[in-house]
Phi, psi and omega in degrees: 000132183290134179289144180260136180239145179286122186240134176244116179266124184240135178251183181294347175283355178055056179280063183201177177214172176068210186294328178299316179295322182298314179290320179297321180300316178297314183299313182290327179291321188263333182259099187296335183273348191291135180247325181218148179233126179247127182245135176232131172292313176223137179211162176292302180203132179295328176297320179295320178294322180296326179294331183288332184269143182275343189277150172260174180061042176238158175232130181248121190235135179232138172291327180205143176246144176264339181223044177299143182224152177244197179296152177060026176075010182286152178284141173246112180294127191229058180280164181303140181114348177255180175248125182226113184204159178228141179245132177257133184224165172299156180303136179205174178298117187302318182299320182290322178295317180290326179292320178288335175292313177298319178299319181295320177294312184297320181285342181272347181239116182305134177083357181286148179226162183251137170251124184305137003267330187207033169268140178243133191239153166231126181057038179069009177244142184282131174237353180215137174232151183227134180234113177262134179221158175247133178220109182062236182258024180223153173262141179240126176248109178264132185229130174238124181235122176281115181252288180238004181290150180289136177268126179302147183306321185288351182249000188291344174279348185236337188234158179211181172229163185297327185296342175288344184242324185220152175268082179235133177277168176301321178298318181293319179294318179296321176301312182296313183296311184297323178296313181290321181296318180301316180295317182290323178294318178297321179293322177299312182293335179283349177102004182268054178294324183301317179293319177297318181297319180297321177293321176299313182299320180296331180265355185271113183281356179284331182299128179081357180273153171279120187229163168235126181248123181260122179233166176302335181273353180137192182247145177229134180236151178154189179278133186270139168226164181245148174256149182297340180276007176100353181280155169263142179249118180224127180058033180079000181256139173270128180234126184262337180210134179173173178264110184265123179246124177282125178266166180296148178297000000 
């Protein structure tokens, strides 16, 4: 039996109060395309809630997730203090949507860098993951950003949060991201993918690195380059999805 979660639907009239209204206000102010904002105190996964709704141009936001997930089915720890949300958009090339999402996060936090395809790092540790999915006639971009949430002991060699580097609240990070995403999404729709890609490439620390990419078809190792269509090029092969491991220089 499917678990039921308390859902608050907020429109541009801001029919809400408290922290839900604060986040919704930022979203509606900065995301010109947004039509509805859904707030959950606790939810399984914002991507799963987004799949249930037929509408596009919505944002699903959770204070905490119980079954947050990342790429390749990995668990995304989603305790209170982070940002966990999903945006529904019309169908578009999934790789480009996830890449502009990573770019928007990276450009909104000083010193942040991207690890292909869509992990965002501070000090070589991951603080943001992005999961793009297709459901029916809509694209879903799920984003998890560690802001002030506690990092589990078993992940501290790989993950971090923004509060270790900057004194930024969740509201401030959400303000920065939504503003940058709106601009980048508009630029994508205007046809300037080449300019967006060059900015992504400049922030991507995978470029020029010796890497090993694990795919269902096997492993490929070599020096990494990027293709404008979102693929990584290793050993002369184009790879669109896989687990990229940075090797020692």
